[in-house]
C-alpha positions as CSV (number, residue, x, y, z in Angstrom):
1,I,3.6,-12.8,0.8
2,V,4.6,-10.1,3.3
3,N,7.1,-11.4,5.8
4,Y,6.3,-10.2,9.2
5,D,7.6,-11.5,12.6
6,M,4.3,-13.0,14.1
7,Q,3.0,-16.3,15.2
8,Q,-0.3,-16.3,13.2
9,A,-0.9,-16.2,9.4
10,E,-3.4,-13.9,8.0
11,V,-4.7,-14.9,4.6
12,I,-6.9,-13.1,2.1
13,M,-8.3,-14.7,-1.0
14,L,-9.6,-12.1,-3.5
15,S,-11.2,-12.4,-6.9
16,K,-12.7,-9.7,-9.1
17,S,-16.3,-10.3,-10.3
18,E,-18.6,-8.4,-12.5
19,N,-19.4,-4.8,-12.5
20,Y,-22.1,-3.5,-10.0
21,N,-25.4,-5.2,-10.5
22,K,-28.3,-4.1,-8.4
23,D,-30.4,-7.1,-9.4
24,I,-28.2,-9.5,-7.4
25,Q,-28.1,-7.5,-4.3
26,P,-31.0,-9.5,-2.7
27,Q,-29.3,-12.8,-3.3
28,A,-26.0,-11.4,-2.2
29,A,-27.3,-10.2,1.1
30,L,-28.8,-13.6,1.9
31,F,-25.8,-15.5,0.7
32,N,-23.4,-13.4,2.8
33,E,-25.4,-13.9,5.8
34,Y,-25.8,-17.7,5.2
35,F,-22.3,-18.5,4.0
36,G,-19.7,-16.4,5.7
37,G,-21.1,-13.3,7.4
38,G,-21.4,-14.3,11.1
39,M,-20.9,-16.8,13.9
40,S,-23.8,-18.9,12.6
41,S,-22.5,-18.9,9.0
42,V,-21.5,-22.1,7.4
43,V,-17.8,-20.9,7.0
44,F,-17.4,-20.1,10.6
45,Q,-19.2,-23.2,11.8
46,D,-17.0,-25.4,9.5
47,M,-13.6,-23.7,9.9
48,R,-13.6,-22.6,13.5
49,E,-16.2,-24.5,15.5
50,S,-16.0,-27.9,13.7
51,K,-12.3,-28.0,12.5
52,A,-10.7,-25.5,14.8
53,L,-8.5,-24.2,11.8
54,A,-9.0,-20.5,12.4
55,Y,-9.4,-18.1,15.2
56,S,-11.1,-15.7,12.7
57,V,-12.7,-16.5,9.4
58,F,-15.3,-15.1,6.9
59,A,-16.1,-15.0,3.3
60,S,-18.4,-12.5,1.4
61,F,-19.5,-11.0,-1.9
62,R,-18.6,-7.5,-1.6
63,S,-20.4,-4.6,-3.5
64,P,-18.6,-1.5,-4.7
65,G,-19.4,2.1,-3.8
66,K,-19.7,3.3,-7.4
67,K,-21.8,2.0,-10.3
68,A,-18.7,1.6,-12.7
69,K,-16.7,-0.6,-10.0
70,A,-16.7,-4.3,-9.7
71,H,-18.1,-6.7,-7.0
72,Y,-15.5,-8.8,-5.3
73,V,-15.3,-12.2,-3.8
74,L,-13.4,-11.9,-0.5
75,S,-12.4,-14.6,2.1
76,Y,-10.3,-14.2,5.1
77,I,-8.6,-16.8,7.4
78,G,-6.6,-15.9,10.6
79,T,-4.9,-19.1,11.7
80,Q,-1.9,-20.4,13.4
81,A,1.1,-20.6,11.0
82,D,1.4,-24.4,11.4
83,K,-2.2,-24.8,10.4
84,L,-1.9,-23.0,7.2
85,P,-2.1,-26.0,4.8
86,E,-5.2,-27.4,6.4
87,A,-6.9,-24.0,6.6
88,M,-6.1,-23.2,3.0
89,T,-7.6,-26.5,1.9
90,G,-10.7,-26.1,4.2
91,M,-11.4,-22.6,2.7
92,N,-10.9,-23.8,-0.8
93,D,-13.3,-26.7,-0.2
94,L,-15.9,-24.3,1.1
95,L,-15.4,-21.9,-1.9
96,N,-16.1,-24.8,-4.4
97,E,-18.7,-26.7,-2.6
98,M,-21.2,-24.9,-0.3
99,P,-22.6,-27.0,2.6
100,E,-26.4,-26.9,2.8
101,S,-28.4,-26.5,5.9
102,E,-32.0,-25.7,5.9
103,N,-31.8,-24.6,9.7
104,L,-28.8,-22.2,9.1
105,F,-30.6,-21.0,5.9
106,N,-33.8,-20.1,7.7
107,A,-31.8,-18.4,10.4
108,A,-29.9,-16.4,7.9
109,K,-33.0,-15.3,6.0
110,N,-34.7,-14.1,9.3
111,A,-31.6,-12.2,10.3
112,V,-31.5,-10.3,7.0
113,I,-35.3,-9.5,7.3
114,Q,-35.2,-8.6,11.0
115,K,-32.1,-6.3,10.4
116,I,-34.1,-4.3,7.8
117,R,-37.2,-4.2,9.9
118,T,-35.4,-2.7,12.9
119,E,-32.9,-0.5,11.1
120,R,-33.6,3.1,11.1
121,I,-31.9,5.8,8.9
122,T,-32.2,9.2,10.5
123,K,-30.7,12.6,10.6
124,S,-27.5,12.9,8.6
125,G,-27.7,9.2,7.7
126,V,-30.5,10.0,5.3
127,L,-28.1,12.3,3.3
128,F,-25.2,9.8,3.2
129,S,-27.6,7.0,2.2
130,Y,-28.9,9.2,-0.6
131,E,-25.4,9.9,-1.7
132,R,-24.3,6.3,-1.7
133,A,-27.5,5.3,-3.8
134,K,-26.8,8.1,-6.2
135,R,-23.1,6.9,-6.8
136,L,-24.7,3.5,-7.5
137,G,-27.1,5.0,-10.1
138,L,-30.2,4.2,-7.8
139,D,-33.0,6.7,-7.0
140,Y,-34.5,4.5,-4.1
141,D,-33.4,2.6,-1.1
142,I,-32.0,-0.9,-2.3
143,R,-33.1,-2.4,1.0
144,K,-36.7,-2.3,-0.4
145,D,-35.5,-4.9,-3.0
146,I,-33.7,-7.0,-0.6
147,F,-36.7,-7.1,2.0
148,E,-39.2,-8.0,-0.7
149,K,-37.1,-10.6,-2.7
150,V,-35.3,-12.4,0.2
151,Q,-38.5,-13.5,1.9
152,P,-39.6,-16.1,-0.7
153,M,-36.0,-17.3,-1.5
154,K,-35.1,-20.9,-1.3
155,L,-31.8,-22.5,-0.4
156,A,-31.4,-23.7,-4.0
157,E,-31.0,-20.0,-5.0
158,V,-28.3,-19.4,-2.6
159,K,-26.6,-22.5,-3.9
160,A,-26.9,-21.2,-7.4
161,F,-25.4,-17.9,-6.4
162,H,-22.5,-19.7,-4.8
163,N,-22.0,-21.7,-8.1
164,T,-22.0,-18.7,-10.3
165,Y,-19.8,-16.4,-8.2
166,F,-17.6,-18.5,-6.0
167,K,-17.1,-22.0,-7.4
168,D,-14.0,-22.6,-9.6
169,K,-12.8,-19.0,-9.6
170,N,-9.2,-17.7,-9.7
171,F,-8.0,-16.0,-6.6
172,N,-5.2,-13.8,-5.7
173,I,-3.9,-14.9,-2.3
174,L,-2.5,-12.4,0.1
175,V,-0.5,-13.6,3.0
176,L,0.9,-11.9,6.1
177,G,3.1,-14.0,8.3
178,D,6.7,-15.1,9.3
179,K,8.0,-16.9,6.2
180,R,10.3,-19.0,8.5
181,K,7.0,-20.4,10.0
182,L,4.9,-20.5,6.8
183,N,4.6,-23.6,4.7
184,I,5.9,-22.1,1.4
185,P,5.5,-25.4,-0.7
186,T,1.8,-25.4,0.3
187,L,1.4,-21.8,-1.0
188,E,3.3,-22.6,-4.2
189,K,0.6,-25.2,-5.1
190,Y,-1.8,-22.3,-5.5
191,G,0.5,-20.3,-7.9
192,P,3.7,-18.4,-8.2
193,V,4.8,-16.8,-4.9
194,K,6.0,-13.2,-4.8
195,Y,7.5,-11.6,-1.7
196,L,6.7,-8.0,-0.8
197,T,8.3,-5.9,1.8
198,L,6.6,-3.5,4.1
199,E,8.1,-0.8,2.1
200,D,6.4,-2.2,-1.1
201,V,3.0,-2.1,0.7
202,F,3.2,1.1,2.6
203,G,5.5,3.1,0.4
204,Y,8.1,4.0,3.2
C-alpha cells in the first residue's frame, strides 16, 4: 500500500506467468478482447455496468518485449475507497470464474480480426515492428498467426485459457489510496500488508 491523499483507490493485481510463448499469442489476443480489453468486455460489463463497483477496470494477459522475459497477468480497478471490499471480491470472482457469453465472444472475435484487417504498418513502423519481432525471436509478423488461428476458435478455448493462466493464481496486490479511507482488514485477508512511502517508490 502506498498512502496518498485521494478519494479513490487504485488497485493492481499482478501475477507472473511463464516465459514468452508465441504459440499462445492467438488465444491471448482473443481472450484479452473478450475478458478485459474494452467497454464490451466481461470485466467492464460486470464490474462497472452491472455492479457499479469501478469507474475504470480492465484485466489482461500481458506479453513481454523480449523472448527471455515472462508474460504477466494484470488486472486494474479504479474505485471509490468505500467500495474497495466489494470491488476486490468482484474482481477475484472474475479472475477465478469467467462468465460465458456467446454474443460477447463473437463480438470480441470480430474485433480482433477487423483490427488486423484494417491495421497498416508503414514507414518507420516497419522497422520498429521488425525490431520488436527480432527481440522475441520471430522472423515474421505474429499477427499472421493471430489472424489465422482466431477465426475458428470457440468460446471453450477462451475458457480453457482463463483456467490455465488466471484461475487460482497467486497475486501481488498493489494499492494506492488514503489509508484512513481504505478498509485495511479487507486487504489483510489477501495477505500480509506492507506500507511503502512515495520515497520508496520514486527514490526521492
